[in-house]
C-alpha positions in Angstrom: 82.7 20.5 -68.3 84.9 19.3 -65.5 87.1 16.3 -65.4 86.9 13.5 -62.9 89.9 11.8 -61.3 90.7 9.8 -64.4 90.3 12.8 -66.7 86.9 12.0 -68.2 84.6 15.0 -68.9 81.4 15.2 -66.9 78.8 17.8 -66.1 79.2 19.9 -62.9 76.5 19.0 -60.5 74.7 22.2 -59.4 72.7 22.0 -56.1 68.9 22.0 -56.7 68.1 24.4 -53.9 64.3 23.8 -54.2 65.1 20.2 -53.1 67.1 21.4 -50.1 65.8 20.6 -46.6 65.6 23.5 -44.2 68.5 22.2 -42.1 71.0 21.8 -45.0 74.2 23.8 -44.5 76.4 22.1 -47.1 76.1 20.1 -50.3 78.2 17.5 -52.0 77.5 16.0 -55.4 78.2 12.5 -56.5 78.0 10.5 -59.7 77.7 6.7 -59.2 78.8 6.0 -62.7 75.2 5.6 -63.7 72.5 8.1 -64.8 71.8 8.6 -61.1 73.6 11.8 -60.1 73.1 12.5 -56.5 73.3 15.4 -54.1 74.1 14.9 -50.4 72.7 17.4 -48.0 74.5 17.8 -44.6 73.1 19.5 -41.5 75.2 21.4 -39.0 77.5 19.1 -37.1 76.8 19.2 -33.3 79.3 18.0 -30.7 78.9 17.0 -27.1 80.9 14.8 -24.7 83.3 13.7 -27.4 80.5 12.7 -29.8 79.4 14.4 -33.0 75.9 14.2 -34.6 74.6 15.6 -37.9 71.7 15.1 -40.3 72.3 13.8 -43.8 70.1 13.1 -46.8 71.1 11.7 -50.2 68.9 12.8 -53.2 68.7 11.5 -56.7 68.9 14.7 -58.8 67.8 13.7 -62.3 64.6 12.0 -61.1 64.1 14.7 -58.5 63.6 12.2 -55.8 64.6 13.2 -52.2 66.1 10.5 -50.1 65.3 9.6 -46.5 67.0 11.9 -43.9 69.1 10.1 -41.4 70.9 11.0 -38.2 74.6 10.2 -38.1 76.1 9.6 -34.7 79.8 9.4 -35.2 79.9 7.0 -38.2 76.7 5.2 -37.4 73.6 5.9 -39.5 70.3 6.0 -37.4 66.7 6.4 -38.5 64.6 9.1 -36.9 63.0 6.4 -34.7 66.4 5.0 -33.6 67.7 8.5 -32.8 64.5 9.3 -30.8 64.7 6.0 -28.9 68.4 6.6 -28.1 67.7 10.1 -26.9 65.0 8.9 -24.6 67.2 6.1 -23.2 70.1 8.6 -22.6 67.8 11.1 -20.9 66.3 8.3 -18.7 69.8 7.1 -17.7 71.0 10.6 -16.9 67.8 11.2 -14.8 68.4 7.9 -12.9 72.0 9.0 -12.1 70.7 12.2 -10.6 68.3 10.4 -8.3 
């Protein structure tokens, strides 16, 4: 058993690697104070032009329910559709600059 910040015993959360997305490079466990223990999957952080982007997914471990993967741009959470739309918009703007 490990102790949390206030000294209460709790189970150590072990990553469930069979739930791991292929892009996961790091795990963090969390306990929301309820029966819902979670596991956060992080993708590799990528940086360009002063911005950083990474994938993240929060899973509920006990019920073995994977969460929805999101793209994080800086501290903004984007859906796949939002990220794809932004990528298209940026590519179009960059192409317009070149023309």
